[in-house]
MOPAC internal coordinates of N, CA, C and O (Angstrom, degrees):
PM7 1SCF
backbone

  N    0.0000 0     0.00 0     0.00 0    0    0    0
  C    1.4393 1     0.00 0     0.00 0    1    0    0
  C    1.5126 1   108.84 1     0.00 0    2    1    0
  O    1.2310 1   119.73 1   -49.78 1    3    2    1
  N    1.3211 1   118.13 1   130.22 1    3    2    1
  C    1.4532 1   120.35 1   176.02 1    5    3    2
  C    1.5294 1   110.05 1   -67.51 1    6    5    3
  O    1.2310 1   120.66 1   -38.50 1    7    6    5
  N    1.2991 1   116.34 1   141.50 1    7    6    5
  C    1.4552 1   121.26 1  -179.13 1    9    7    6
  C    1.5287 1   108.32 1  -129.54 1   10    9    7
  O    1.2310 1   120.49 1   -39.21 1   11   10    9
  N    1.3196 1   116.67 1   140.79 1   11   10    9
  C    1.4604 1   120.96 1   179.68 1   13   11   10
  C    1.5235 1   109.98 1   -85.26 1   14   13   11
  O    1.2310 1   120.51 1    -6.42 1   15   14   13
  N    1.3275 1   116.62 1   173.58 1   15   14   13
  C    1.4668 1   120.47 1   177.13 1   17   15   14
  C    1.5297 1   110.00 1   -61.31 1   18   17   15
  O    1.2310 1   120.82 1   139.86 1   19   18   17
  N    1.3320 1   116.03 1   -40.14 1   19   18   17
  C    1.4614 1   120.87 1   178.38 1   21   19   18
  C    1.5264 1   110.13 1   -61.61 1   22   21   19
  O    1.2310 1   120.72 1   136.70 1   23   22   21
  N    1.3233 1   116.23 1   -43.30 1   23   22   21
  C    1.4575 1   121.09 1   179.60 1   25   23   22
  C    1.5146 1   112.34 1   -64.19 1   26   25   23
  O    1.2310 1   120.52 1   139.81 1   27   26   25
  N    1.3230 1   116.60 1   -40.19 1   27   26   25
  C    1.4646 1   120.39 1   179.17 1   29   27   26
  C    1.5218 1   110.81 1   -64.20 1   30   29   27
  O    1.2310 1   120.36 1   141.37 1   31   30   29
  N    1.3047 1   116.92 1   -38.63 1   31   30   29
  C    1.4606 1   121.51 1   179.74 1   33   31   30
  C    1.5350 1   110.34 1   -67.39 1   34   33   31
  O    1.2310 1   120.27 1   136.23 1   35   34   33
  N    1.3224 1   117.09 1   -43.77 1   35   34   33
  C    1.4610 1   121.64 1   179.47 1   37   35   34
  C    1.5246 1   110.39 1   -66.27 1   38   37   35
  O    1.2310 1   120.23 1   134.66 1   39   38   37
  N    1.3247 1   117.16 1   -45.34 1   39   38   37
  C    1.4584 1   121.66 1   179.44 1   41   39   38
  C    1.5261 1   110.92 1   -60.04 1   42   41   39
  O    1.2310 1   120.49 1   136.97 1   43   42   41
  N    1.3054 1   116.67 1   -43.03 1   43   42   41
  C    1.4613 1   121.38 1   179.01 1   45   43   42
  C    1.5291 1   110.81 1   -61.06 1   46   45   43
  O    1.2310 1   120.74 1   135.99 1   47   46   45
  N    1.3201 1   116.19 1   -44.01 1   47   46   45
  C    1.4651 1   120.46 1   179.87 1   49   47   46
  C    1.5256 1   111.74 1   -65.29 1   50   49   47
  O    1.2310 1   120.56 1   140.39 1   51   50   49
  N    1.3267 1   116.54 1   -39.61 1   51   50   49
  C    1.4664 1   120.17 1  -179.93 1   53   51   50
  C    1.5239 1   111.29 1   -69.50 1   54   53   51
  O    1.2310 1   120.35 1   141.95 1   55   54   53
  N    1.3296 1   116.94 1   -38.05 1   55   54   53
  C    1.4657 1   119.86 1   176.97 1   57   55   54
  C    1.5198 1   110.58 1   -64.95 1   58   57   55
  O    1.2310 1   120.64 1   142.86 1   59   58   57
  N    1.3252 1   116.38 1   -37.14 1   59   58   57
  C    1.4543 1   120.46 1   179.35 1   61   59   58
  C    1.5340 1   110.83 1   -67.17 1   62   61   59
  O    1.2310 1   120.73 1   141.38 1   63   62   61
  N    1.3350 1   116.20 1   -38.62 1   63   62   61
  C    1.4630 1   120.74 1  -177.77 1   65   63   62
  C    1.5243 1   113.08 1   -77.69 1   66   65   63
  O    1.2310 1   120.24 1   136.33 1   67   66   65
  N    1.3438 1   117.15 1   -43.67 1   67   66   65
  C    1.4624 1   121.61 1  -172.14 1   69   67   66
  C    1.5234 1   114.65 1  -104.62 1   70   69   67
  O    1.2310 1   119.73 1   168.18 1   71   70   69
  N    1.3108 1   118.12 1   -11.82 1   71   70   69
  C    1.4632 1   121.28 1  -172.89 1   73   71   70
  C    1.5210 1   108.68 1    99.97 1   74   73   71
  O    1.2310 1   120.45 1   -13.85 1   75   74   73
  N    1.3272 1   116.75 1   166.15 1   75   74   73
  C    1.4691 1   121.22 1  -171.56 1   77   75   74
  C    1.5239 1   112.92 1   -62.07 1   78   77   75
  O    1.2310 1   119.98 1   125.32 1   79   78   77
  N    1.3058 1   117.65 1   -54.68 1   79   78   77
  C    1.4630 1   120.90 1  -173.55 1   81   79   78
  C    1.5416 1   111.48 1   -72.51 1   82   81   79
  O    1.2310 1   119.97 1   131.95 1   83   82   81
  N    1.3092 1   117.67 1   -48.05 1   83   82   81
  C    1.4633 1   121.85 1  -178.71 1   85   83   82
  C    1.5299 1   110.55 1   -67.78 1   86   85   83
  O    1.2310 1   120.21 1   143.40 1   87   86   85
  N    1.3183 1   117.20 1   -36.60 1   87   86   85
  C    1.4620 1   121.00 1   178.96 1   89   87   86
  C    1.5146 1   112.24 1   -61.89 1   90   89   87
  O    1.2310 1   121.00 1   139.17 1   91   90   89
  N    1.3234 1   115.69 1   -40.83 1   91   90   89
  C    1.4638 1   120.10 1   177.76 1   93   91   90
  C    1.5274 1   110.45 1   -66.44 1   94   93   91
  O    1.2310 1   120.24 1   139.73 1   95   94   93
  N    1.3229 1   117.14 1   -40.27 1   95   94   93
  C    1.4711 1   120.99 1   178.77 1   97   95   94
  C    1.5281 1   110.89 1   -63.92 1   98   97   95
  O    1.2310 1   120.03 1   137.76 1   99   98   97
  N    1.3213 1   117.54 1   -42.24 1   99   98   97
  C    1.4578 1   121.92 1   178.94 1  101   99   98
  C    1.5251 1   110.44 1   -65.77 1  102  101   99
  O    1.2310 1   120.46 1   140.87 1  103  102  101
  N    1.3279 1   116.72 1   -39.13 1  103  102  101
  C    1.4580 1   121.65 1   178.80 1  105  103  102
  C    1.5315 1   111.23 1   -59.78 1  106  105  103
  O    1.2310 1   120.64 1   128.76 1  107  106  105
  N    1.3323 1   116.38 1   -51.24 1  107  106  105
  C    1.4610 1   119.43 1  -178.84 1  109  107  106
  C    1.5242 1   112.20 1   -68.02 1  110  109  107
  O    1.2310 1   120.25 1   144.20 1  111  110  109
  N    1.3213 1   117.13 1   -35.80 1  111  110  109
  C    1.4640 1   120.18 1   177.24 1  113  111  110
  C    1.5287 1   110.31 1   -63.96 1  114  113  111
  O    1.2310 1   120.19 1   141.22 1  115  114  113
  N    1.3140 1   117.23 1   -38.78 1  115  114  113
  C    1.4622 1   121.31 1   178.53 1  117  115  114
  C    1.5198 1   111.51 1   -64.48 1  118  117  115
  O    1.2310 1   120.30 1   139.59 1  119  118  117
  N    1.3135 1   117.04 1   -40.41 1  119  118  117
  C    1.4651 1   120.92 1   178.23 1  121  119  118
  C    1.5183 1   110.16 1   -65.17 1  122  121  119
  O    1.2310 1   120.67 1   132.58 1  123  122  121
  N    1.3332 1   116.33 1   -47.42 1  123  122  121
  C    1.4670 1   120.95 1  -177.79 1  125  123  122
  C    1.5193 1   110.79 1   -62.43 1  126  125  123
  O    1.2310 1   120.43 1   138.31 1  127  126  125
  N    1.3130 1   116.78 1   -41.69 1  127  126  125
  C    1.4556 1   121.11 1  -178.41 1  129  127  126
  C    1.5293 1   111.94 1   -72.18 1  130  129  127
  O    1.2310 1   120.17 1   161.13 1  131  130  129
  N    1.3214 1   117.29 1   -18.87 1  131  130  129
  C    1.4608 1   120.79 1   177.82 1  133  131  130
  C    1.5158 1   113.34 1    97.10 1  134  133  131
  O    1.2310 1   119.76 1  -169.67 1  135  134  133
  N    1.3173 1   118.07 1    10.33 1  135  134  133
  C    1.4623 1   121.49 1   179.99 1  137  135  134
  C    1.5255 1   111.95 1   -77.96 1  138  137  135
  O    1.2310 1   120.44 1   152.45 1  139  138  137
  N    1.3291 1   116.77 1   -27.55 1  139  138  137
  C    1.4600 1   122.14 1   179.55 1  141  139  138
  C    1.5197 1   107.63 1  -119.30 1  142  141  139
  O    1.2310 1   120.83 1   -56.78 1  143  142  141
  N    1.3207 1   116.02 1   123.22 1  143  142  141
  C    1.4631 1   120.46 1   179.34 1  145  143  142
  C    1.5174 1   110.01 1  -120.00 1  146  145  143
  O    1.2310 1   121.05 1   -34.03 1  147  146  145
  N    1.3246 1   115.59 1   145.97 1  147  146  145
  C    1.4518 1   120.58 1   177.17 1  149  147  146
  C    1.5130 1   114.33 1    80.24 1  150  149  147
  O    1.2310 1   120.61 1  -167.18 1  151  150  149
  N    1.3394 1   116.44 1    12.82 1  151  150  149
  C    1.4590 1   119.96 1  -177.86 1  153  151  150
  C    1.5204 1   111.82 1   -94.12 1  154  153  151
  O    1.2310 1   120.10 1   161.59 1  155  154  153
  N    1.3206 1   117.41 1   -18.41 1  155  154  153
  C    1.4594 1   120.44 1   179.98 1  157  155  154
  C    1.5184 1   109.46 1  -112.09 1  158  157  155
  O    1.2310 1   121.37 1   -35.80 1  159  158  157
  N    1.3015 1   114.98 1   144.20 1  159  158  157
  C    1.4552 1   120.34 1   179.03 1  161  159  158
  C    1.5174 1   110.40 1   -84.26 1  162  161  159
  O    1.2310 1   120.45 1     9.57 1  163  162  161
  N    1.2977 1   116.75 1  -170.43 1  163  162  161
  C    1.4550 1   121.37 1   178.75 1  165  163  162
  C    1.5107 1   111.60 1   -74.70 1  166  165  163
  O    1.2310 1   120.52 1    -3.59 1  167  166  165
  N    1.2850 1   116.62 1   176.41 1  167  166  165
  C    1.4614 1   120.52 1   177.54 1  169  167  166
  C    1.5071 1   111.91 1   115.44 1  170  169  167
  O    1.2310 1   120.40 1   114.66 1  171  170  169
  N    1.3045 1   116.85 1   -65.34 1  171  170  169
  C    1.4524 1   120.94 1   176.82 1  173  171  170
  C    1.5142 1   114.75 1    72.45 1  174  173  171
  O    1.2310 1   119.46 1  -142.37 1  175  174  173
  N    1.3042 1   118.64 1    37.63 1  175  174  173
  C    1.4539 1   120.16 1   176.69 1  177  175  174
  C    1.5150 1   109.07 1  -124.41 1  178  177  175
  O    1.2310 1   120.51 1   -16.28 1  179  178  177
  N    1.2899 1   116.62 1   163.72 1  179  178  177
  C    1.4581 1   121.24 1   172.92 1  181  179  178
  C    1.5121 1   114.54 1    88.55 1  182  181  179
  O    1.2310 1   120.83 1    43.56 1  183  182  181
  N    1.3122 1   116.01 1  -136.44 1  183  182  181
  C    1.4541 1   122.88 1  -170.46 1  185  183  182
  C    1.5202 1   112.04 1   -63.86 1  186  185  183
  O    1.2310 1   119.48 1   140.36 1  187  186  185
  N    1.3165 1   118.60 1   -39.64 1  187  186  185
  C    1.4562 1   120.81 1  -178.11 1  189  187  186
  C    1.5170 1   111.19 1   -64.79 1  190  189  187
  O    1.2310 1   119.47 1   137.95 1  191  190  189
  N    1.3162 1   118.61 1   -42.05 1  191  190  189
  C    1.4541 1   121.74 1   178.77 1  193  191  190
  C    1.5276 1   109.72 1   -62.65 1  194  193  191
  O    1.2310 1   120.32 1   135.89 1  195  194  193
  N    1.3143 1   116.99 1   -44.11 1  195  194  193
  C    1.4663 1   121.50 1   177.92 1  197  195  194
  C    1.5275 1   110.27 1   -61.87 1  198  197  195
  O    1.2310 1   120.09 1   137.53 1  199  198  197
  N    1.3171 1   117.43 1   -42.47 1  199  198  197
  C    1.4675 1   121.24 1   179.74 1  201  199  198
  C    1.5216 1   110.93 1   -63.97 1  202  201  199
  O    1.2310 1   120.08 1   139.26 1  203  202  201
  N    1.3312 1   117.46 1   -40.74 1  203  202  201
  C    1.4640 1   120.63 1   179.20 1  205  203  202
  C    1.5194 1   111.34 1   -64.39 1  206  205  203
  O    1.2310 1   120.18 1   138.48 1  207  206  205
  N    1.3387 1   117.26 1   -41.52 1  207  206  205
  C    1.4650 1   120.92 1   178.71 1  209  207  206
  C    1.5172 1   110.72 1   -63.64 1  210  209  207
  O    1.2310 1   120.52 1   135.65 1  211  210  209
  N    1.3265 1   116.62 1   -44.35 1  211  210  209
  C    1.4530 1   121.08 1  -179.82 1  213  211  210
  C    1.5228 1   110.81 1   -64.57 1  214  213  211
  O    1.2310 1   119.90 1   135.63 1  215  214  213
  N    1.3207 1   117.80 1   -44.37 1  215  214  213
  C    1.4578 1   122.14 1   179.85 1  217  215  214
  C    1.5214 1   110.50 1   -61.92 1  218  217  215
  O    1.2310 1   120.50 1   133.66 1  219  218  217
  N    1.3301 1   116.65 1   -46.34 1  219  218  217
  C    1.4546 1   121.01 1  -179.39 1  221  219  218
  C    1.5214 1   111.02 1   -63.04 1  222  221  219
  O    1.2310 1   120.53 1   136.12 1  223  222  221
  N    1.3094 1   116.58 1   -43.88 1  223  222  221
  C    1.4597 1   121.72 1   179.92 1  225  223  222
  C    1.5254 1   111.12 1   -61.56 1  226  225  223
  O    1.2310 1   120.16 1   134.72 1  227  226  225
  N    1.3135 1   117.29 1   -45.28 1  227  226  225
  C    1.4515 1   121.76 1  -176.25 1  229  227  226
  C    1.5351 1   113.14 1   -74.46 1  230  229  227
  O    1.2310 1   119.75 1   149.29 1  231  230  229
  N    1.3132 1   118.08 1   -30.71 1  231  230  229
  C    1.4528 1   120.09 1  -174.36 1  233  231  230
  C    1.5201 1   114.42 1   -99.89 1  234  233  231
  O    1.2310 1   119.56 1   165.67 1  235  234  233
  N    1.3148 1   118.44 1   -14.33 1  235  234  233
  C    1.4519 1   119.97 1   177.48 1  237  235  234
  C    1.5178 1   112.83 1   -93.55 1  238  237  235
  O    1.2310 1   119.85 1   165.52 1  239  238  237
  N    1.3138 1   117.89 1   -14.48 1  239  238  237
  C    1.4600 1   120.30 1  -176.79 1  241  239  238
  C    1.5187 1   112.77 1   -96.23 1  242  241  239
  O    1.2310 1   119.85 1   175.82 1  243  242  241
  N    1.3067 1   117.90 1    -4.18 1  243  242  241
  C    1.4711 1   121.00 1  -178.54 1  245  243  242
  C    1.5131 1   111.36 1   -71.47 1  246  245  243
  O    1.2310 1   120.57 1   -56.91 1  247  246  245
  N    1.3062 1   116.52 1   123.09 1  247  246  245
  C    1.4509 1   122.26 1   171.90 1  249  247  246
  C    1.5102 1   115.87 1    62.01 1  250  249  247
  O    1.2310 1   120.22 1  -158.74 1  251  250  249
  N    1.2990 1   117.19 1    21.26 1  251  250  249
  C    1.4706 1   118.26 1  -179.80 1  253  251  250
  C    1.4835 1   110.51 1  -120.12 1  254  253  251
  O    1.2310 1   120.10 1   180.00 1  255  254  253

């Protein structure tokens, strides 16, 4: 997945705060949820697409 300079800075900070694996998960969850904008480049393939599918699946099926 292409990442912008802003995204690299945010990802680095999250990895430092949460650890490598959890930091990456928090980063992608933040993008999917809409809390972080402008951190991902164009393309839309790879980890971000997988994260969006997982987020949608887990949050749209609750209580419905």
